[in-house]
PDB file of all heavy atoms in Angstrom:
ATOM      1  N   MET A   1      53.572 124.760  70.306  1.00  0.00           N
ATOM      2  CA  MET A   1      53.246 124.088  69.078  1.00  0.00           C
ATOM      3  C   MET A   1      53.971 124.800  67.954  1.00  0.00           C
ATOM      4  O   MET A   1      53.999 126.017  67.906  1.00  0.00           O
ATOM      5  CB  MET A   1      51.742 124.108  68.845  1.00  0.00           C
ATOM      6  CG  MET A   1      51.397 123.505  67.530  1.00  0.00           C
ATOM      7  SD  MET A   1      49.885 122.593  67.376  1.00  0.00           S
ATOM      8  CE  MET A   1      49.127 122.650  68.902  1.00  0.00           C
ATOM      9  N   ASP A   2      54.552 124.023  67.068  1.00  0.00           N
ATOM     10  CA  ASP A   2      55.346 124.585  65.994  1.00  0.00           C
ATOM     11  C   ASP A   2      54.556 124.620  64.674  1.00  0.00           C
ATOM     12  O   ASP A   2      54.556 125.616  63.977  1.00  0.00           O
ATOM     13  CB  ASP A   2      56.637 123.766  65.827  1.00  0.00           C
ATOM     14  CG  ASP A   2      57.592 124.358  64.805  1.00  0.00           C
ATOM     15  OD1 ASP A   2      57.699 125.595  64.763  1.00  0.00           O
ATOM     16  OD2 ASP A   2      58.196 123.579  64.067  1.00  0.00           O
ATOM     17  N   GLU A   3      53.897 123.523  64.350  1.00  0.00           N
ATOM     18  CA  GLU A   3      53.186 123.428  63.080  1.00  0.00           C
ATOM     19  C   GLU A   3      52.058 122.395  63.218  1.00  0.00           C
ATOM     20  O   GLU A   3      52.194 121.413  63.929  1.00  0.00           O
ATOM     21  CB  GLU A   3      54.174 122.938  62.009  1.00  0.00           C
ATOM     22  CG  GLU A   3      53.621 122.872  60.624  1.00  0.00           C
ATOM     23  CD  GLU A   3      54.689 122.398  59.615  1.00  0.00           C
ATOM     24  OE1 GLU A   3      55.874 122.490  59.909  1.00  0.00           O
ATOM     25  OE2 GLU A   3      54.263 121.928  58.567  1.00  0.00           O
ATOM     26  N   ILE A   4      50.926 122.659  62.532  1.00  0.00           N
ATOM     27  CA  ILE A   4      49.806 121.737  62.562  1.00  0.00           C
ATOM     28  C   ILE A   4      49.286 121.524  61.126  1.00  0.00           C
ATOM     29  O   ILE A   4      49.301 122.436  60.327  1.00  0.00           O
ATOM     30  CB  ILE A   4      48.672 122.283  63.465  1.00  0.00           C
ATOM     31  CG1 ILE A   4      47.565 121.272  63.622  1.00  0.00           C
ATOM     32  CG2 ILE A   4      48.154 123.620  62.989  1.00  0.00           C
ATOM     33  CD1 ILE A   4      46.548 121.603  64.690  1.00  0.00           C
ATOM     34  N   SER A   5      48.850 120.292  60.834  1.00  0.00           N
ATOM     35  CA  SER A   5      48.336 119.995  59.492  1.00  0.00           C
ATOM     36  C   SER A   5      46.972 120.664  59.313  1.00  0.00           C
ATOM     37  O   SER A   5      46.296 120.987  60.276  1.00  0.00           O
ATOM     38  CB  SER A   5      48.238 118.498  59.275  1.00  0.00           C
ATOM     39  OG  SER A   5      47.253 117.943  60.110  1.00  0.00           O
ATOM     40  N   GLU A   6      46.551 120.829  58.061  1.00  0.00           N
ATOM     41  CA  GLU A   6      45.265 121.473  57.767  1.00  0.00           C
ATOM     42  C   GLU A   6      44.098 120.719  58.393  1.00  0.00           C
ATOM     43  O   GLU A   6      43.154 121.315  58.853  1.00  0.00           O
ATOM     44  CB  GLU A   6      45.068 121.596  56.279  1.00  0.00           C
ATOM     45  CG  GLU A   6      45.874 122.700  55.649  1.00  0.00           C
ATOM     46  CD  GLU A   6      45.517 122.932  54.183  1.00  0.00           C
ATOM     47  OE1 GLU A   6      44.320 122.783  53.833  1.00  0.00           O
ATOM     48  OE2 GLU A   6      46.398 123.294  53.441  1.00  0.00           O
ATOM     49  N   ASP A   7      44.175 119.392  58.413  1.00  0.00           N
ATOM     50  CA  ASP A   7      43.077 118.586  58.966  1.00  0.00           C
ATOM     51  C   ASP A   7      43.285 118.237  60.455  1.00  0.00           C
ATOM     52  O   ASP A   7      42.518 117.480  61.030  1.00  0.00           O
ATOM     53  CB  ASP A   7      42.871 117.319  58.156  1.00  0.00           C
ATOM     54  CG  ASP A   7      44.050 116.360  58.200  1.00  0.00           C
ATOM     55  OD1 ASP A   7      45.084 116.686  58.831  1.00  0.00           O
ATOM     56  OD2 ASP A   7      43.945 115.265  57.614  1.00  0.00           O
ATOM     57  N   ALA A   8      44.340 118.780  61.040  1.00  0.00           N
ATOM     58  CA  ALA A   8      44.666 118.571  62.479  1.00  0.00           C
ATOM     59  C   ALA A   8      44.923 117.108  62.805  1.00  0.00           C
ATOM     60  O   ALA A   8      44.765 116.699  63.943  1.00  0.00           O
ATOM     61  CB  ALA A   8      43.585 119.161  63.379  1.00  0.00           C
ATOM     62  N   SER A   9      45.343 116.311  61.824  1.00  0.00           N
ATOM     63  CA  SER A   9      45.624 114.894  62.094  1.00  0.00           C
ATOM     64  C   SER A   9      47.016 114.687  62.677  1.00  0.00           C
ATOM     65  O   SER A   9      47.320 113.631  63.209  1.00  0.00           O
ATOM     66  CB  SER A   9      45.455 114.068  60.812  1.00  0.00           C
ATOM     67  OG  SER A   9      46.416 114.480  59.828  1.00  0.00           O
ATOM     68  N   TYR A  10      47.877 115.709  62.569  1.00  0.00           N
ATOM     69  CA  TYR A  10      49.189 115.654  63.205  1.00  0.00           C
ATOM     70  C   TYR A  10      49.685 117.068  63.483  1.00  0.00           C
ATOM     71  O   TYR A  10      49.215 118.017  62.902  1.00  0.00           O
ATOM     72  CB  TYR A  10      50.213 114.891  62.347  1.00  0.00           C
ATOM     73  CG  TYR A  10      50.542 115.587  61.048  1.00  0.00           C
ATOM     74  CD1 TYR A  10      51.574 116.502  60.986  1.00  0.00           C
ATOM     75  CD2 TYR A  10      49.860 115.302  59.872  1.00  0.00           C
ATOM     76  CE1 TYR A  10      51.896 117.157  59.800  1.00  0.00           C
ATOM     77  CE2 TYR A  10      50.171 115.926  58.693  1.00  0.00           C
ATOM     78  CZ  TYR A  10      51.185 116.844  58.662  1.00  0.00           C
ATOM     79  OH  TYR A  10      51.487 117.487  57.482  1.00  0.00           O
ATOM     80  N   PHE A  11      50.625 117.162  64.429  1.00  0.00           N
ATOM     81  CA  PHE A  11      51.239 118.451  64.712  1.00  0.00           C
ATOM     82  C   PHE A  11      52.624 118.247  65.278  1.00  0.00           C
ATOM     83  O   PHE A  11      52.952 117.189  65.814  1.00  0.00           O
ATOM     84  CB  PHE A  11      50.364 119.309  65.638  1.00  0.00           C
ATOM     85  CG  PHE A  11      50.003 118.658  66.962  1.00  0.00           C
ATOM     86  CD1 PHE A  11      50.734 118.930  68.104  1.00  0.00           C
ATOM     87  CD2 PHE A  11      48.924 117.822  67.039  1.00  0.00           C
ATOM     88  CE1 PHE A  11      50.384 118.365  69.309  1.00  0.00           C
ATOM     89  CE2 PHE A  11      48.566 117.253  68.248  1.00  0.00           C
ATOM     90  CZ  PHE A  11      49.298 117.517  69.387  1.00  0.00           C
ATOM     91  N   TRP A  12      53.459 119.253  65.128  1.00  0.00           N
ATOM     92  CA  TRP A  12      54.824 119.255  65.640  1.00  0.00           C
ATOM     93  C   TRP A  12      54.882 120.122  66.893  1.00  0.00           C
ATOM     94  O   TRP A  12      54.279 121.184  66.948  1.00  0.00           O
ATOM     95  CB  TRP A  12      55.784 119.841  64.612  1.00  0.00           C
ATOM     96  CG  TRP A  12      56.029 118.965  63.425  1.00  0.00           C
ATOM     97  CD1 TRP A  12      55.373 119.007  62.233  1.00  0.00           C
ATOM     98  CD2 TRP A  12      57.005 117.919  63.319  1.00  0.00           C
ATOM     99  NE1 TRP A  12      55.868 118.057  61.382  1.00  0.00           N
ATOM    100  CE2 TRP A  12      56.873 117.369  62.030  1.00  0.00           C
ATOM    101  CE3 TRP A  12      57.951 117.391  64.186  1.00  0.00           C
ATOM    102  CZ2 TRP A  12      57.667 116.331  61.583  1.00  0.00           C
ATOM    103  CZ3 TRP A  12      58.763 116.372  63.739  1.00  0.00           C
ATOM    104  CH2 TRP A  12      58.609 115.840  62.446  1.00  0.00           C
ATOM    105  N   VAL A  13      55.632 119.653  67.879  1.00  0.00           N
ATOM    106  CA  VAL A  13      55.790 120.371  69.139  1.00  0.00           C
ATOM    107  C   VAL A  13      57.261 120.477  69.464  1.00  0.00           C
ATOM    108  O   VAL A  13      58.013 119.530  69.334  1.00  0.00           O
ATOM    109  CB  VAL A  13      55.073 119.617  70.279  1.00  0.00           C
ATOM    110  CG1 VAL A  13      55.284 120.343  71.627  1.00  0.00           C
ATOM    111  CG2 VAL A  13      53.593 119.462  69.988  1.00  0.00           C
ATOM    112  N   TRP A  14      57.706 121.693  69.880  1.00  0.00           N
ATOM    113  CA  TRP A  14      59.074 121.894  70.376  1.00  0.00           C
ATOM    114  C   TRP A  14      59.088 121.590  71.868  1.00  0.00           C
ATOM    115  O   TRP A  14      58.307 122.144  72.619  1.00  0.00           O
ATOM    116  CB  TRP A  14      59.562 123.301  70.160  1.00  0.00           C
ATOM    117  CG  TRP A  14      60.121 123.540  68.799  1.00  0.00           C
ATOM    118  CD1 TRP A  14      59.499 124.218  67.784  1.00  0.00           C
ATOM    119  CD2 TRP A  14      61.366 123.124  68.282  1.00  0.00           C
ATOM    120  NE1 TRP A  14      60.292 124.240  66.682  1.00  0.00           N
ATOM    121  CE2 TRP A  14      61.470 123.559  66.950  1.00  0.00           C
ATOM    122  CE3 TRP A  14      62.442 122.390  68.795  1.00  0.00           C
ATOM    123  CZ2 TRP A  14      62.564 123.320  66.153  1.00  0.00           C
ATOM    124  CZ3 TRP A  14      63.541 122.133  68.010  1.00  0.00           C
ATOM    125  CH2 TRP A  14      63.587 122.608  66.703  1.00  0.00           C
ATOM    126  N   ILE A  15      60.017 120.735  72.320  1.00  0.00           N
ATOM    127  CA  ILE A  15      60.220 120.458  73.734  1.00  0.00           C
ATOM    128  C   ILE A  15      61.394 121.320  74.178  1.00  0.00           C
ATOM    129  O   ILE A  15      62.474 121.267  73.589  1.00  0.00           O
ATOM    130  CB  ILE A  15      60.550 118.960  73.968  1.00  0.00           C
ATOM    131  CG1 ILE A  15      59.461 118.058  73.375  1.00  0.00           C
ATOM    132  CG2 ILE A  15      60.759 118.704  75.444  1.00  0.00           C
ATOM    133  CD1 ILE A  15      58.094 118.197  73.991  1.00  0.00           C
ATOM    134  N   ASP A  16      61.194 122.132  75.229  1.00  0.00           N
ATOM    135  CA  ASP A  16      62.231 123.050  75.709  1.00  0.00           C
ATOM    136  C   ASP A  16      63.559 122.316  75.919  1.00  0.00           C
ATOM    137  O   ASP A  16      63.611 121.314  76.610  1.00  0.00           O
ATOM    138  CB  ASP A  16      61.814 123.706  77.026  1.00  0.00           C
ATOM    139  CG  ASP A  16      60.772 124.772  76.839  1.00  0.00           C
ATOM    140  OD1 ASP A  16      60.577 125.213  75.693  1.00  0.00           O
ATOM    141  OD2 ASP A  16      60.134 125.140  77.832  1.00  0.00           O
ATOM    142  N   GLY A  17      64.604 122.856  75.296  1.00  0.00           N
ATOM    143  CA  GLY A  17      65.947 122.306  75.457  1.00  0.00           C
ATOM    144  C   GLY A  17      66.175 121.015  74.701  1.00  0.00           C
ATOM    145  O   GLY A  17      67.245 120.419  74.818  1.00  0.00           O
ATOM    146  N   GLN A  18      65.218 120.556  73.925  1.00  0.00           N
ATOM    147  CA  GLN A  18      65.379 119.317  73.188  1.00  0.00           C
ATOM    148  C   GLN A  18      65.062 119.578  71.716  1.00  0.00           C
ATOM    149  O   GLN A  18      65.394 120.602  71.178  1.00  0.00           O
ATOM    150  CB  GLN A  18      64.492 118.235  73.772  1.00  0.00           C
ATOM    151  CG  GLN A  18      64.847 117.890  75.211  1.00  0.00           C
ATOM    152  CD  GLN A  18      64.002 116.777  75.755  1.00  0.00           C
ATOM    153  OE1 GLN A  18      63.400 116.015  75.004  1.00  0.00           O
ATOM    154  NE2 GLN A  18      63.926 116.682  77.066  1.00  0.00           N
ATOM    155  N   SER A  19      64.407 118.649  71.083  1.00  0.00           N
ATOM    156  CA  SER A  19      64.102 118.772  69.654  1.00  0.00           C
ATOM    157  C   SER A  19      62.593 118.830  69.431  1.00  0.00           C
ATOM    158  O   SER A  19      61.805 118.827  70.351  1.00  0.00           O
ATOM    159  CB  SER A  19      64.718 117.603  68.892  1.00  0.00           C
ATOM    160  OG  SER A  19      64.173 116.401  69.361  1.00  0.00           O
ATOM    161  N   ARG A  20      62.223 118.863  68.188  1.00  0.00           N
ATOM    162  CA  ARG A  20      60.840 118.880  67.770  1.00  0.00           C
ATOM    163  C   ARG A  20      60.322 117.443  67.684  1.00  0.00           C
ATOM    164  O   ARG A  20      61.011 116.571  67.172  1.00  0.00           O
ATOM    165  CB  ARG A  20      60.779 119.571  66.416  1.00  0.00           C
ATOM    166  CG  ARG A  20      59.433 119.997  65.961  1.00  0.00           C
ATOM    167  CD  ARG A  20      59.537 120.930  64.810  1.00  0.00           C
ATOM    168  NE  ARG A  20      59.607 120.206  63.558  1.00  0.00           N
ATOM    169  CZ  ARG A  20      59.119 120.621  62.418  1.00  0.00           C
ATOM    170  NH1 ARG A  20      58.574 121.788  62.324  1.00  0.00           N
ATOM    171  NH2 ARG A  20      59.220 119.883  61.346  1.00  0.00           N
ATOM    172  N   ILE A  21      59.095 117.179  68.169  1.00  0.00           N
ATOM    173  CA  ILE A  21      58.511 115.844  68.056  1.00  0.00           C
ATOM    174  C   ILE A  21      57.208 115.920  67.279  1.00  0.00           C
ATOM    175  O   ILE A  21      56.525 116.938  67.283  1.00  0.00           O
ATOM    176  CB  ILE A  21      58.289 115.187  69.439  1.00  0.00           C
ATOM    177  CG1 ILE A  21      57.303 116.006  70.283  1.00  0.00           C
ATOM    178  CG2 ILE A  21      59.586 114.972  70.154  1.00  0.00           C
ATOM    179  CD1 ILE A  21      56.855 115.293  71.546  1.00  0.00           C
ATOM    180  N   LEU A  22      56.861 114.828  66.608  1.00  0.00           N
ATOM    181  CA  LEU A  22      55.652 114.729  65.810  1.00  0.00           C
ATOM    182  C   LEU A  22      54.584 113.971  66.605  1.00  0.00           C
ATOM    183  O   LEU A  22      54.862 112.869  67.094  1.00  0.00           O
ATOM    184  CB  LEU A  22      55.950 114.013  64.511  1.00  0.00           C
ATOM    185  CG  LEU A  22      54.800 113.813  63.535  1.00  0.00           C
ATOM    186  CD1 LEU A  22      54.234 115.161  63.084  1.00  0.00           C
ATOM    187  CD2 LEU A  22      55.254 113.006  62.330  1.00  0.00           C
ATOM    188  N   ILE A  23      53.395 114.535  66.733  1.00  0.00           N
ATOM    189  CA  ILE A  23      52.275 113.907  67.430  1.00  0.00           C
ATOM    190  C   ILE A  23      51.216 113.609  66.383  1.00  0.00           C
ATOM    191  O   ILE A  23      50.828 114.466  65.598  1.00  0.00           O
ATOM    192  CB  ILE A  23      51.676 114.850  68.503  1.00  0.00           C
ATOM    193  CG1 ILE A  23      52.747 115.415  69.430  1.00  0.00           C
ATOM    194  CG2 ILE A  23      50.554 114.171  69.245  1.00  0.00           C
ATOM    195  CD1 ILE A  23      53.381 114.387  70.339  1.00  0.00           C
ATOM    196  N   PHE A  24      50.700 112.366  66.378  1.00  0.00           N
ATOM    197  CA  PHE A  24      49.673 111.927  65.414  1.00  0.00           C
ATOM    198  C   PHE A  24      48.314 111.816  66.079  1.00  0.00           C
ATOM    199  O   PHE A  24      48.219 111.503  67.264  1.00  0.00           O
ATOM    200  CB  PHE A  24      50.004 110.534  64.844  1.00  0.00           C
ATOM    201  CG  PHE A  24      51.183 110.512  63.941  1.00  0.00           C
ATOM    202  CD1 PHE A  24      52.418 110.172  64.440  1.00  0.00           C
ATOM    203  CD2 PHE A  24      51.058 110.826  62.611  1.00  0.00           C
ATOM    204  CE1 PHE A  24      53.516 110.129  63.611  1.00  0.00           C
ATOM    205  CE2 PHE A  24      52.143 110.792  61.772  1.00  0.00           C
ATOM    206  CZ  PHE A  24      53.383 110.437  62.276  1.00  0.00           C
ATOM    207  N   TYR A  25      47.244 112.034  65.301  1.00  0.00           N
ATOM    208  CA  TYR A  25      45.905 111.757  65.762  1.00  0.00           C
ATOM    209  C   TYR A  25      45.877 110.288  66.167  1.00  0.00           C
ATOM    210  O   TYR A  25      46.404 109.443  65.460  1.00  0.00           O
ATOM    211  CB  TYR A  25      44.881 112.036  64.644  1.00  0.00           C
ATOM    212  CG  TYR A  25      43.479 111.632  65.026  1.00  0.00           C
ATOM    213  CD1 TYR A  25      42.726 112.478  65.827  1.00  0.00           C
ATOM    214  CD2 TYR A  25      42.945 110.435  64.612  1.00  0.00           C
ATOM    215  CE1 TYR A  25      41.441 112.120  66.198  1.00  0.00           C
ATOM    216  CE2 TYR A  25      41.674 110.069  64.988  1.00  0.00           C
ATOM    217  CZ  TYR A  25      40.909 110.911  65.767  1.00  0.00           C
ATOM    218  OH  TYR A  25      39.637 110.553  66.137  1.00  0.00           O
ATOM    219  N   GLY A  26      45.272 109.959  67.264  1.00  0.00           N
ATOM    220  CA  GLY A  26      45.232 108.575  67.715  1.00  0.00           C
ATOM    221  C   GLY A  26      46.241 108.300  68.804  1.00  0.00           C
ATOM    222  O   GLY A  26      46.193 107.269  69.453  1.00  0.00           O
ATOM    223  N   ASP A  27      47.152 109.240  69.040  1.00  0.00           N
ATOM    224  CA  ASP A  27      48.138 109.101  70.121  1.00  0.00           C
ATOM    225  C   ASP A  27      47.502 109.462  71.464  1.00  0.00           C
ATOM    226  O   ASP A  27      48.162 109.383  72.480  1.00  0.00           O
ATOM    227  CB  ASP A  27      49.354 110.031  69.902  1.00  0.00           C
ATOM    228  CG  ASP A  27      50.273 109.529  68.806  1.00  0.00           C
ATOM    229  OD1 ASP A  27      50.122 108.375  68.417  1.00  0.00           O
ATOM    230  OD2 ASP A  27      51.103 110.314  68.377  1.00  0.00           O
ATOM    231  N   GLY A  28      46.260 109.918  71.453  1.00  0.00           N
ATOM    232  CA  GLY A  28      45.600 110.342  72.680  1.00  0.00           C
ATOM    233  C   GLY A  28      45.836 111.803  73.000  1.00  0.00           C
ATOM    234  O   GLY A  28      45.545 112.252  74.091  1.00  0.00           O
ATOM    235  N   SER A  29      46.374 112.564  72.047  1.00  0.00           N
ATOM    236  CA  SER A  29      46.631 113.975  72.266  1.00  0.00           C
ATOM    237  C   SER A  29      45.443 114.811  71.789  1.00  0.00           C
ATOM    238  O   SER A  29      44.730 114.458  70.876  1.00  0.00           O
ATOM    239  CB  SER A  29      47.882 114.390  71.497  1.00  0.00           C
ATOM    240  OG  SER A  29      48.967 113.636  71.891  1.00  0.00           O
ATOM    241  N   THR A  30      45.265 115.958  72.460  1.00  0.00           N
ATOM    242  CA  THR A  30      44.187 116.878  72.092  1.00  0.00           C
ATOM    243  C   THR A  30      44.773 118.278  71.984  1.00  0.00           C
ATOM    244  O   THR A  30      45.592 118.672  72.798  1.00  0.00           O
ATOM    245  CB  THR A  30      43.084 116.869  73.170  1.00  0.00           C
ATOM    246  OG1 THR A  30      42.632 115.536  73.351  1.00  0.00           O
ATOM    247  CG2 THR A  30      41.930 117.742  72.774  1.00  0.00           C
ATOM    248  N   ILE A  31      44.295 119.038  70.996  1.00  0.00           N
ATOM    249  CA  ILE A  31      44.734 120.407  70.805  1.00  0.00           C
ATOM    250  C   ILE A  31      43.590 121.326  71.214  1.00  0.00           C
ATOM    251  O   ILE A  31      42.456 121.125  70.781  1.00  0.00           O
ATOM    252  CB  ILE A  31      45.087 120.683  69.348  1.00  0.00           C
ATOM    253  CG1 ILE A  31      46.193 119.753  68.884  1.00  0.00           C
ATOM    254  CG2 ILE A  31      45.512 122.124  69.159  1.00  0.00           C
ATOM    255  CD1 ILE A  31      46.463 119.816  67.407  1.00  0.00           C
ATOM    256  N   HIS A  32      43.892 122.326  72.030  1.00  0.00           N
ATOM    257  CA  HIS A  32      42.901 123.336  72.430  1.00  0.00           C
ATOM    258  C   HIS A  32      43.427 124.687  72.051  1.00  0.00           C
ATOM    259  O   HIS A  32      44.573 125.007  72.315  1.00  0.00           O
ATOM    260  CB  HIS A  32      42.663 123.303  73.943  1.00  0.00           C
ATOM    261  CG  HIS A  32      42.065 122.015  74.429  1.00  0.00           C
ATOM    262  ND1 HIS A  32      40.723 121.763  74.366  1.00  0.00           N
ATOM    263  CD2 HIS A  32      42.652 120.913  74.968  1.00  0.00           C
ATOM    264  CE1 HIS A  32      40.510 120.569  74.876  1.00  0.00           C
ATOM    265  NE2 HIS A  32      41.662 120.023  75.216  1.00  0.00           N
ATOM    266  N   LYS A  33      42.592 125.509  71.462  1.00  0.00           N
ATOM    267  CA  LYS A  33      42.964 126.863  71.112  1.00  0.00           C
ATOM    268  C   LYS A  33      42.819 127.731  72.352  1.00  0.00           C
ATOM    269  O   LYS A  33      41.779 127.742  73.002  1.00  0.00           O
ATOM    270  CB  LYS A  33      42.079 127.412  69.996  1.00  0.00           C
ATOM    271  CG  LYS A  33      42.450 128.789  69.542  1.00  0.00           C
ATOM    272  CD  LYS A  33      41.583 129.210  68.393  1.00  0.00           C
ATOM    273  CE  LYS A  33      41.994 130.582  67.912  1.00  0.00           C
ATOM    274  NZ  LYS A  33      41.209 131.019  66.747  1.00  0.00           N
ATOM    275  N   GLN A  34      43.881 128.465  72.691  1.00  0.00           N
ATOM    276  CA  GLN A  34      43.861 129.315  73.840  1.00  0.00           C
ATOM    277  C   GLN A  34      43.618 130.753  73.383  1.00  0.00           C
ATOM    278  O   GLN A  34      44.361 131.291  72.568  1.00  0.00           O
ATOM    279  CB  GLN A  34      45.177 129.222  74.608  1.00  0.00           C
ATOM    280  CG  GLN A  34      45.175 130.049  75.862  1.00  0.00           C
ATOM    281  CD  GLN A  34      46.443 129.843  76.677  1.00  0.00           C
ATOM    282  OE1 GLN A  34      47.369 129.167  76.216  1.00  0.00           O
ATOM    283  NE2 GLN A  34      46.505 130.408  77.841  1.00  0.00           N
ATOM    284  N   LEU A  35      42.603 131.370  73.894  1.00  0.00           N
ATOM    285  CA  LEU A  35      42.292 132.740  73.551  1.00  0.00           C
ATOM    286  C   LEU A  35      43.080 133.669  74.483  1.00  0.00           C
ATOM    287  O   LEU A  35      43.180 133.417  75.665  1.00  0.00           O
ATOM    288  CB  LEU A  35      40.804 133.020  73.676  1.00  0.00           C
ATOM    289  CG  LEU A  35      39.905 132.133  72.849  1.00  0.00           C
ATOM    290  CD1 LEU A  35      38.443 132.406  73.123  1.00  0.00           C
ATOM    291  CD2 LEU A  35      40.178 132.316  71.366  1.00  0.00           C
ATOM    292  N   GLY A  36      43.629 134.710  73.933  1.00  0.00           N
ATOM    293  CA  GLY A  36      44.395 135.537  74.843  1.00  0.00           C
ATOM    294  C   GLY A  36      44.732 136.819  74.283  1.00  0.00           C
ATOM    295  O   GLY A  36      45.191 137.754  74.537  1.00  0.00           O
TER     296      GLY A  36
END
């Protein structure tokens, strides 16, 4: 994940070897925080 909006309604993701894509709330995507 590259960047996320304050309200988590959209976020940018880098795809290995490609470009950055924008994911919107409602696309069926879910963000989970990974503890580590």
